[in-house]
C-alpha positions in Angstrom: 119.3 -66.3 -152.9 120.6 -68.3 -155.7 119.4 -67.9 -159.3 116.7 -70.4 -160.2 115.5 -70.8 -156.7 112.1 -69.7 -155.6 111.9 -67.0 -153.0 111.1 -68.1 -149.5 107.6 -67.4 -148.3 107.1 -66.8 -144.6 104.1 -68.6 -143.1 101.4 -66.3 -141.8 101.5 -66.4 -138.0 98.5 -67.7 -136.0 97.9 -64.2 -134.5 97.7 -62.6 -137.9 95.3 -65.3 -139.1 93.1 -64.7 -136.1 93.2 -60.9 -136.6 92.3 -61.3 -140.3 89.4 -63.6 -139.5 88.1 -61.3 -136.7 88.4 -58.3 -139.0 86.4 -60.0 -141.7 83.7 -61.1 -139.2 83.5 -57.6 -137.8 83.1 -56.1 -141.2 80.3 -58.6 -142.1 78.6 -57.9 -138.8 78.8 -54.1 -139.3 77.5 -54.5 -142.9 74.6 -56.6 -141.6 73.7 -54.2 -138.8 73.9 -51.3 -141.3 71.6 -53.1 -143.7 69.1 -53.8 -140.9 69.1 -50.1 -139.8 68.8 -48.8 -143.3 65.9 -51.2 -144.2 64.1 -50.3 -140.9 64.6 -46.6 -141.7 63.2 -47.0 -145.2 60.2 -48.9 -143.8 59.6 -46.2 -141.1 59.9 -43.5 -143.7 57.2 -45.1 -145.9 54.9 -45.5 -142.9 55.5 -41.9 -141.8 54.6 -40.7 -145.3 51.4 -42.8 -145.3 50.4 -41.5 -141.9 51.1 -37.9 -143.1 49.0 -38.5 -146.2 46.1 -39.9 -144.1 46.3 -37.0 -141.6 46.2 -34.5 -144.5 43.1 -36.2 -145.9 41.4 -36.2 -142.5 42.3 -32.4 -142.1 40.9 -31.7 -145.6 37.7 -33.6 -144.7 37.3 -31.7 -141.4 37.9 -28.4 -143.2 35.3 -29.3 -145.8 32.8 -30.4 -143.1 33.4 -27.1 -141.2 32.8 -25.0 -144.4 29.6 -27.1 -145.0 28.5 -26.6 -141.4 29.0 -22.9 -141.6 27.1 -22.6 -144.8 29.5 -23.6 -147.5 29.7 -21.1 -150.3 25.9 -20.5 -150.2 24.5 -17.2 -148.9 22.0 -18.1 -146.2 20.9 -17.4 -142.6 22.2 -20.2 -140.5 20.3 -19.3 -137.2 18.3 -16.6 -135.5 16.9 -17.4 -132.0 16.5 -16.1 -128.5 16.4 -17.9 -125.1 14.2 -17.8 -123.2 11.3 -16.8 -125.4 9.0 -15.9 -122.6 10.1 -13.4 -120.0 9.0 -10.7 -117.5 9.5 -7.2 -118.9 13.2 -6.2 -118.6 14.5 -9.7 -118.0 17.7 -10.7 -119.7 17.5 -12.7 -123.0 20.3 -14.2 -125.0 19.8 -13.5 -128.7 21.9 -15.3 -131.3 22.3 -15.1 -135.1 24.4 -16.5 -137.8 24.7 -16.1 -141.6 27.1 -17.5 -144.1 28.6 -15.3 -146.8 26.8 -12.2 -145.6 28.4 -8.7 -146.2 26.2 -6.9 -143.8 23.5 -7.8 -141.2 20.9 -5.9 -139.2 18.3 -6.5 -136.6 15.1 -4.4 -136.4 14.3 -3.0 -133.9 18.0 -2.2 -133.3 19.6 -4.1 -130.4 23.1 -2.6 -130.5 26.0 -3.3 -132.8 25.7 -6.3 -135.1 28.1 -7.6 -137.8 28.3 -10.5 -140.1 29.1 -13.7 -138.2 28.3 -17.4 -138.5 27.5 -17.6 -134.8 27.2 -14.6 -132.5 25.2 -14.3 -129.2 24.6 -11.3 -127.0 22.3 -10.1 -124.2 19.2 -7.9 -124.5 16.5 -6.8 -122.0 13.2 -6.4 -123.8 10.6 -4.2 -121.9 7.6 -5.5 -123.8 6.7 -8.3 -126.3 8.7 -7.6 -129.4 9.0 -9.0 -132.8 12.6 -8.9 -134.2 13.6 -9.2 -137.8 17.1 -10.3 -138.8 18.3 -9.3 -142.2 21.4 -10.5 -144.0 22.7 -8.9 -147.2 25.2 -10.6 -149.6 26.4 -7.3 -151.0 25.2 -8.4 -154.5 21.6 -7.2 -154.1 20.2 -10.3 -152.3 18.7 -10.1 -148.8 17.4 -12.8 -146.6 15.3 -12.4 -143.4 14.3 -14.3 -140.4 12.0 -13.3 -137.5 11.4 -14.2 -133.9 9.1 -12.8 -131.2 10.1 -12.5 -127.5 7.0 -12.4 -125.2 7.2 -10.3 -122.1 4.3 -10.9 -119.6 
């Protein structure tokens, strides 16, 4: 090379031009595909969060409805009944009771072991017409009662 002359530049070969063009196109394609996947992922994440929130709200509503069905925070007798109400002496009868927020319960005359429950049923075999009194106690000095009579003929 002589002084004052410009250095020679080699022309880029056709293969190298094709390779550079392909590389640039591949990069752009990968960037686009990545963007599509990312944007779909963000969209799905938002939808999943919304569904979770809606499911939590539904679960809270079901829980509140269940508490309300079972008496809420109020102390009360929910049910006291027997079926059938008319029997032959010694026949089997299903007796059921339920009380919300009771600390103790009793049935008079005694029919076996009873305990606080919002819904409990058991079998008895009355020998004669009998009036039963269900008593629930909240443990704070308040009692509530319900009665039923099973006729034996």
